[in-house]
C-alpha distance (Angstrom), angle and dihedral (degrees) to the residues before:
residue distance angle dihedral
M1 . . .
D2 3.76 . .
T3 3.81 123.7 .
R4 3.84 101.9 -80.1
E5 3.78 113.7 130.1
S6 3.82 91.0 -124.4
G7 3.81 93.2 56.2
S8 3.79 97.8 87.8
W9 3.81 92.7 50.4
I10 3.82 92.7 49.4
A11 3.81 90.7 46.3
A12 3.80 90.8 52.5
Q13 3.81 92.3 50.0
L14 3.80 92.5 48.0
A15 3.79 92.1 48.1
A16 3.80 91.3 48.5
G17 3.78 93.0 51.5
L18 3.79 92.2 47.5
A19 3.80 92.8 46.5
R20 3.80 89.6 53.0
E21 3.81 86.9 60.0
A22 3.83 91.8 48.7
V23 3.80 93.8 -105.1
T24 3.80 116.6 147.8
V25 3.80 112.8 -131.1
R26 3.80 128.1 -158.8
F27 3.79 118.5 -168.2
A28 3.80 122.7 -146.9
G29 3.80 93.5 -176.2
L30 3.80 112.5 -156.1
I31 3.79 108.4 16.1
T32 3.79 138.5 134.3
T33 3.79 125.4 -97.2
P34 3.83 92.4 -112.8
G35 3.79 88.0 48.7
V36 3.80 89.5 59.9
A37 3.82 90.9 46.9
Y38 3.82 91.0 51.1
L39 3.81 94.6 49.0
T40 3.81 92.5 45.4
R41 3.79 94.5 56.4
N42 3.79 97.4 37.9
D43 3.80 98.5 53.1
D44 3.77 133.9 41.9
F45 3.80 94.7 -86.3
V46 3.79 115.7 136.2
A47 3.79 91.0 -152.7
G48 3.78 144.2 -1.7
V49 3.80 127.9 -143.3
M50 3.79 125.9 -158.9
I51 3.81 117.1 -165.9
S52 3.78 106.0 -151.0
A53 3.79 145.7 112.2
S54 3.80 90.4 -147.8
H55 3.82 110.4 -147.3
N56 3.81 95.6 0.1
P57 3.83 123.4 108.6
Y58 3.80 120.1 -86.0
Q59 3.81 94.5 -97.5
D60 3.81 89.4 69.2
N61 3.78 123.9 73.0
G62 3.78 139.5 160.1
I63 3.77 144.4 149.6
K64 3.79 134.3 -93.7
I65 3.79 116.3 -159.1
F66 3.79 126.2 -154.0
G67 3.78 127.0 -167.9
H68 3.81 121.2 -135.8
S69 3.82 87.3 -89.3
G70 3.81 88.9 67.8
Y71 3.79 90.8 -117.3
K72 3.79 123.8 121.4
L73 3.78 113.4 -104.7
P74 3.82 116.5 -89.6
D75 3.79 117.4 -106.2
P76 3.86 96.0 -102.8
A77 3.82 91.3 53.8
E78 3.80 91.6 48.3
L79 3.79 90.7 49.7
E80 3.80 91.6 51.0
L81 3.81 90.9 50.5
E82 3.80 91.4 49.6
E83 3.80 90.8 52.2
R84 3.81 90.9 51.3
I85 3.80 91.5 47.9
F86 3.81 92.9 51.6
S87 3.79 90.6 49.5
L88 3.82 89.6 54.0
V89 3.79 90.7 49.2
E90 3.79 89.8 53.8
E91 3.80 89.8 51.9
G92 3.82 90.2 52.9
S93 3.81 91.1 -123.2
R94 3.80 115.6 170.2
A95 3.77 131.7 168.5
S96 3.78 127.5 -143.9
A97 3.78 110.8 -115.8
P98 3.83 118.9 -124.2
P99 3.81 119.5 -156.5
L100 3.80 115.4 -86.4
V101 3.79 121.8 -139.4
I102 3.80 116.4 -150.0
E103 3.81 113.9 -131.1
E104 3.79 103.6 -152.5
Q105 3.80 92.3 -173.3
L106 3.82 88.2 73.2
D107 3.80 90.0 65.0
Q108 3.79 89.6 47.0
R109 3.80 92.7 53.4
Y110 3.78 89.5 54.5
L111 3.82 92.7 49.0
D112 3.81 90.1 48.2
Y113 3.78 89.1 55.4
L114 3.79 93.6 48.8
A115 3.80 90.4 49.6
S116 3.81 89.9 52.1
T117 3.82 91.1 60.3
L118 3.82 92.0 63.5
K119 3.79 115.0 87.6
R120 3.80 99.4 -166.8
S121 3.79 142.6 32.1
L122 3.79 120.6 -90.2
A123 3.80 91.7 -146.2
G124 3.80 111.4 147.0
I125 3.80 94.6 21.6
R126 3.80 116.7 119.1
V127 3.78 116.1 -151.1
V128 3.81 136.9 -179.2
V129 3.80 117.3 -155.3
D130 3.80 127.9 -167.5
C131 3.79 109.9 -165.7
G132 3.79 95.8 -175.6
H133 3.83 89.9 -128.0
G134 3.79 84.6 -76.9
A135 3.78 142.1 116.3
A136 3.81 95.0 -51.4
S137 3.81 92.9 55.7
H138 3.81 94.8 104.0
L139 3.81 96.6 28.2
A140 3.80 112.5 49.1
E141 3.80 100.6 59.4
A142 3.81 92.5 41.5
L143 3.80 91.6 52.2
L144 3.80 96.7 46.8
V145 3.81 94.4 44.6
R146 3.80 88.9 49.6
L147 3.82 88.3 55.5
G148 3.81 93.3 51.2
A149 3.80 104.4 -97.1
T150 3.78 125.1 134.9
V151 3.79 105.1 -124.0
H152 3.80 134.9 -160.9
A153 3.82 107.1 -169.6
V154 3.80 128.9 -162.4
G155 3.78 132.7 168.9
C156 3.78 91.4 41.7
A157 3.82 101.5 121.7
P158 3.81 106.3 86.7
N159 3.79 118.3 -174.9
G160 3.79 99.3 176.2
R161 3.79 94.5 -97.7
N162 3.81 106.7 52.2
I163 3.82 99.2 67.1
N164 3.84 109.8 134.9
L165 3.83 89.5 -4.3
N166 3.82 106.4 150.5
C167 3.79 89.5 -37.5
G168 3.77 142.7 72.5
A169 3.79 128.2 46.8
L170 3.81 94.6 -25.6
H171 3.81 95.2 52.4
V172 3.80 110.3 37.7
E173 3.81 99.9 152.5
Q174 3.81 94.7 98.4
L175 3.81 91.0 44.6
A176 3.80 89.7 54.0
R177 3.81 91.0 51.9
T178 3.79 91.4 47.5
V179 3.81 92.5 50.7
V180 3.80 90.5 54.0
E181 3.81 94.8 42.3
T182 3.82 94.0 50.0
G183 3.81 95.2 41.5
A184 3.80 90.9 -123.4
D185 3.79 122.5 170.2
A186 3.80 92.7 -132.0
G187 3.78 144.5 -14.5
F188 3.79 131.5 -142.9
A189 3.79 128.9 -159.8
F190 3.81 123.4 -165.6
D191 3.79 131.3 -164.4
G192 3.81 125.6 -127.2
D193 3.79 97.5 -74.2
A194 3.83 94.6 27.5
D195 3.78 97.4 -125.8
R196 3.79 89.1 125.2
C197 3.79 133.3 52.1
I198 3.78 132.9 -167.2
A199 3.80 114.6 -166.4
V200 3.80 132.7 -152.5
A201 3.80 123.8 -150.6
A202 3.81 123.6 -138.1
S203 3.82 90.6 -97.1
G204 3.81 91.0 57.0
K205 3.81 92.5 -103.4
I206 3.81 113.0 152.6
V207 3.81 111.2 -121.6
D208 3.80 108.3 -160.9
G209 3.79 129.5 -175.3
D210 3.80 93.1 -80.4
H211 3.81 91.6 56.6
V212 3.80 90.2 46.0
M213 3.80 92.3 52.5
L214 3.80 90.9 50.7
V215 3.81 92.9 50.0
C216 3.79 92.3 47.4
A217 3.81 92.6 44.2
Q218 3.81 91.1 53.5
H219 3.79 89.8 48.9
L220 3.80 95.3 48.2
L221 3.81 92.4 43.4
S222 3.81 91.2 54.4
R223 3.80 87.5 56.7
N224 3.81 95.9 44.0
Q225 3.81 89.5 -115.1
L226 3.80 100.8 120.2
A227 3.79 101.3 76.4
G228 3.80 116.7 113.0
N229 3.78 128.1 -163.7
G230 3.78 98.6 -35.8
H231 3.82 100.4 -61.4
G232 3.78 98.5 101.5
P233 3.80 128.8 -99.2
V234 3.79 114.0 -38.0
V235 3.77 140.2 169.1
V236 3.80 119.9 -150.4
A237 3.80 117.4 -140.0
T238 3.79 137.4 150.9
V239 3.77 132.9 -98.6
M240 3.83 87.5 -95.6
S241 3.81 96.0 65.8
N242 3.78 114.0 112.3
L243 3.79 121.0 -99.5
G244 3.79 85.9 -126.1
L245 3.80 90.0 68.3
E246 3.80 91.3 52.0
K247 3.79 92.3 51.4
A248 3.83 94.5 43.7
L249 3.81 90.8 51.4
A250 3.80 91.6 46.9
A251 3.81 89.0 54.0
I252 3.82 89.8 62.4
G253 3.80 94.9 41.1
V254 3.79 98.6 -99.6
G255 3.79 123.6 131.7
L256 3.79 125.5 -138.3
V257 3.80 118.7 -141.0
R258 3.81 115.3 -164.8
T259 3.81 127.6 -150.6
P260 3.82 134.6 179.1
V261 3.81 115.4 -76.7
G262 3.80 113.0 -76.1
D263 3.79 133.5 79.3
K264 3.83 88.6 -121.3
Y265 3.81 89.9 65.4
V266 3.79 92.4 44.5
L267 3.79 89.8 52.8
E268 3.80 93.6 47.9
E269 3.81 90.6 54.0
M270 3.80 91.8 45.1
V271 3.79 90.9 53.9
R272 3.81 91.5 46.5
R273 3.80 91.7 52.3
A274 3.80 97.0 33.0
A275 3.80 86.0 -124.9
P276 3.81 111.9 167.4
L277 3.82 97.0 -153.1
G278 3.77 134.7 47.1
G279 3.76 142.5 132.3
E280 3.77 151.4 132.7
Q281 3.77 134.2 -78.0
S282 3.81 87.0 -119.2
G283 3.80 90.4 68.9
H284 3.81 105.7 -92.5
I285 3.80 101.4 136.0
I286 3.80 120.5 178.4
F287 3.79 121.9 -158.6
L288 3.78 101.4 -170.1
Q289 3.80 92.8 -162.6
H290 3.79 90.5 62.2
A291 3.80 110.0 21.9
T292 3.79 146.6 23.6
T293 3.79 95.5 -143.2
G294 3.78 140.4 28.9
D295 3.80 110.9 -69.6
G296 3.79 121.1 -167.9
L297 3.81 95.4 -166.0
L298 3.81 91.9 48.6
T299 3.81 89.7 49.0
A300 3.80 91.1 53.2
L301 3.81 91.8 48.5
T302 3.80 91.7 48.5
L303 3.79 93.1 51.8
L304 3.81 91.5 47.5
D305 3.80 89.8 48.9
I306 3.81 91.1 52.2
M307 3.79 91.2 47.5
A308 3.80 91.4 50.3
S309 3.80 95.8 45.0
S310 3.81 95.2 45.1
G311 3.78 97.5 38.9
Q312 3.82 87.8 -134.6
S313 3.77 129.7 126.7
L314 3.78 122.1 -120.3
D315 3.80 87.7 -110.8
A316 3.80 90.6 58.2
L317 3.80 94.6 42.9
T318 3.81 92.3 54.3
S319 3.80 97.6 41.7
A320 3.82 94.6 98.1
M321 3.79 93.0 70.3
S322 3.79 121.7 83.0
V323 3.78 108.8 -163.5
Y324 3.79 115.0 -138.0
P325 3.81 113.1 -135.5
Q326 3.79 107.2 -95.3
K327 3.79 131.8 -171.3
L328 3.79 125.0 -167.2
V329 3.81 120.6 -170.3
N330 3.80 124.5 -176.7
V331 3.79 114.2 -150.6
R332 3.81 115.8 -163.8
V333 3.79 108.4 -136.8
T334 3.79 133.3 -165.3
A335 3.81 94.0 -151.3
R336 3.78 140.2 16.7
R337 3.76 122.8 -130.5
P338 3.79 128.1 166.5
L339 3.79 109.3 -87.0
E340 3.79 91.4 -128.8
E341 3.83 88.1 64.8
L342 3.81 92.6 56.6
D343 3.81 104.4 84.6
T344 3.81 97.5 -174.3
V345 3.80 92.3 48.1
R346 3.80 92.3 48.0
R347 3.79 91.4 51.5
E348 3.81 92.9 50.6
I349 3.81 92.0 47.8
S350 3.80 91.5 49.0
A351 3.80 91.8 48.0
A352 3.79 91.4 50.2
E353 3.80 92.9 49.0
S354 3.80 90.9 49.7
E355 3.80 92.1 50.4
L356 3.81 93.8 48.7
G357 3.80 98.3 41.6
P358 3.83 112.3 170.8
H359 3.81 91.5 -18.1
G360 3.78 98.0 73.6
R361 3.79 148.7 16.4
V362 3.79 138.2 -131.4
L363 3.78 122.9 -153.5
V364 3.81 125.0 178.2
R365 3.78 120.8 175.3
F366 3.78 142.5 146.0
S367 3.80 120.0 -106.9
G368 3.77 114.7 -108.1
T369 3.81 93.8 -141.4
E370 3.82 108.0 27.3
P371 3.84 137.2 45.7
L372 3.78 90.9 -102.8
A373 3.77 138.0 122.2
R374 3.78 110.4 -148.7
V375 3.80 119.1 -148.3
M376 3.80 118.0 -167.9
V377 3.79 125.3 178.4
E378 3.81 128.4 177.9
G379 3.76 125.2 -170.9
P380 3.79 147.3 143.0
A381 3.82 96.1 -83.1
M382 3.80 133.0 31.2
D383 3.81 95.3 -133.3
V384 3.80 90.2 57.1
V385 3.80 91.6 45.6
E386 3.81 93.3 49.8
T387 3.80 92.8 48.4
L388 3.81 94.0 50.2
T389 3.80 93.0 44.1
A390 3.79 91.4 51.4
R391 3.80 92.5 50.1
I392 3.80 93.0 52.4
A393 3.81 92.9 43.5
D394 3.81 91.1 50.6
A395 3.80 90.2 50.6
I396 3.82 90.5 52.7
R397 3.81 91.4 49.2
A398 3.78 90.5 51.4
E399 3.81 92.1 50.9
L400 3.83 102.7 36.5
C401 3.81 106.2 22.9
P402 3.80 105.8 59.0
């Protein structure tokens, strides 16, 4: 679980239900989502469960389930489980909760594995980490110090209610200031369950998932390790990745394949193409050679390894990417209707796409977890982007927010 105050109660209920069905449960306590995925596939566990709501506030919580393969369950399996759960709720079934004993050696096995992926010492490198008062709070600093880095850690005092609160991967402004003030070589911010990482360069520049994918793609390409299953070197990202990433990759002969939003969909496409690298702008980066899910700690180690091996700063490594101005607006809606049925919205989207041509993108979609319509526009200038975004958002409000 991560550090939310509801985690222990949910863990106890899960363990009780599993025990009732004669399933043996082992409890890692506070650990990251990728840590659970690693342990599940590298031991004789039939499944792994992570209790977390990732980047959401502490009031939210949920579970992520991994099969023995270390991959998240496919959608049909998740749907079947949900149907069974709702049927149990209707029956009023409830299990008594036995005490859970935390096995700290499970965390240690995961850290040992992460350390084994690094090929050189981090001695002399100064790092700031912001753990968002989440699952990495007791892991990140210990791992980096073990590997030789000098570490300044913040966001490592969870109290059950401060996870992701003005800190971590969603709020990197303070981390950027701290990196500059302390003269650090880099900073890394993690979300609540540490499956994503946003980096900060020595100058204070924010290095999001798009920048990270470019840096890692350049590194893998230079070692002939980016080729997939015979279709040339590619990186898999989502529809949210900046047009600047696509153009920077094209400049070095690497294709960009886009999927719907969600690291699950990125991973599915990576497996299909045997692509070693993929991720999301939000900081979920998947290194298929090492992991079956996004891993914030692994991302940080990989960037530090590239910095050490190349002798270049994170500022220099990310300089090849020009970020296109991008605006994202969330519109709270009272109903969902297919976009193709919304005439005014369709007209505004079409007009925006015509105005931008090949120099921008328009993406409108509904959130998968909240009653929101998300409007994203990229273009050559921020004033153009803001105007087009506002027009589309206003059209959605008129149609879906009576």
